[in-house]
N, C-alpha and C positions, 0 to 999 in steps of 0.2 A: 503492500498500499505507500504510494507518495503521500509524502508529508508536505505542510506548508514551507518549508526552506525550500525546495524543489520548487514548488507551484512561483514560488518568491524571483526565485533563480532566473523562472521563466519570465515573469514582468520583467523583471531586471534587462533581463536580453533586449525588450522590445524597449525601454528605458534610453538604451545605448546606442538603438536606430534613430532614437529621438536626436539625442548628444550629435549623432554623427552629421543629423540633416539641421541641426543649427536649429532645433527644437529646445524646449523646458524639458529635460528630460525625467520625463513620467514613461510609465511602463505600465500595462494591466494585461491579467490574461482573464479569463470565465472559464470555470470549471465545472463537470455534469456529472457525475459518477465517476469522479477522479480522471477524467478526459478533460483538454483543454479543446473547449468549443468553440473559443473568439481568444484573439489578440491584439494589441493595439497601443499605439504609441500616440502624444500630441502631437498634434495637426497645424496646431493655429497659426501660424505665419504658413505653412505652403499651400492653406486652404483658405488665409485672409480670415480668421474666423474665429472669435474670441469662444466660442463654445465647443469648438473641436480640441476639448480634453481627451484625454485618451481612457478616461471614466467613460465618457458620450459617445466615443467609437466604440468602447469595448461593449456596449450596451445594446448595440444597433447590430453589431455583427453577434454578437449570441441569439437576439431576438430572431434573427434571419434564418441563423442554424435550428433554433425550436420550433419558429414556425408560429411562433404569438408572444406578446409580450412582454409577458412575464418571466420573472428568472429566480422562479419559488424552486428550490433546490439547487440553487448555482451558488456556488461563491466566487467573488470578485477579488482577486490580489492586484493591487496595485501599491505600485514603489513609495508614493508620497500619500499623505493623509486628504482625501478628498477634501474639494471646497465646498461651498455650501450648496451652489449650483448644481456639481453630480453629486452632492447628497439626496439633494432631492429627487433627482432623477431617477436613484437607488430605490427610494423607497414608493415612487410610481411603479417600477419594474417588482416589488415585492422581492427585492433579492434576499435568499437566506442566511448569507455569511459576508461579509466584511473582514477581511485581511490586508493591516496595509503596515509599509516598512516604517516611512520614516515620518514623524510630525512635522505639522505644517504650521510652527508657532504665530505665523501673519494671517494667512491665510484659510485653514482649514478649519473645516466646518464646528471639530468638538468647540471651539475658542468660543463660536458665535451661536451655535444654536445645535448642542450637542446631544438633544431629542427628535433632531432632525431624519434619523432613518426609522424606518418602519419597525414598528416595535417588536416584529417577530424576528428581526433581521439581528443574527450574533456579531459580536465584534469581536475582532483579535488587532491590536495594533502594539507595532514596537518588531515585527518578524525582519530580522536583518536589516532594524533600521541604523544602523551603520556604515553600512556598504549602499544602501540606497540615500541616503543623507550625504555623505562622500560624491559619489556622482554629480548632487545639485550644486555641492560647493564648488568641486572642479569646474561646472561651468557657469555659475555664476563670476568665480574668479577669471575665468578667460575673457569675462566682461566689460572687466574693469580696468 
């Protein structure tokens, strides 16, 4: 059985793709029955779309695979804590479980709206937080 670290490493691979494309390096994967059904990373620069976060891309891709709008019985792994927009979308998608790596102390949903997720969504934070946070630090250091 694959564990949270395995799936977070997969999300980190997506974050590295974003980094290489000069996007804020956030990656995400959606898992259903121990199988990755969607992979995504930030595309806000490429698409010129402020809503093209990794989580939003992953929700859309997973819904297409499942043939419906709800992600019940799915887990989203994302390298950085979702923003309120993404957490709200995850609520509407009725995600079963959210796992994130690094906390986002400025824009993370838990700072502003801790109750934003669906009441049945289980939350796990801090999985591979150091690795996820380090990639963000490298990206923003390169911009200064």
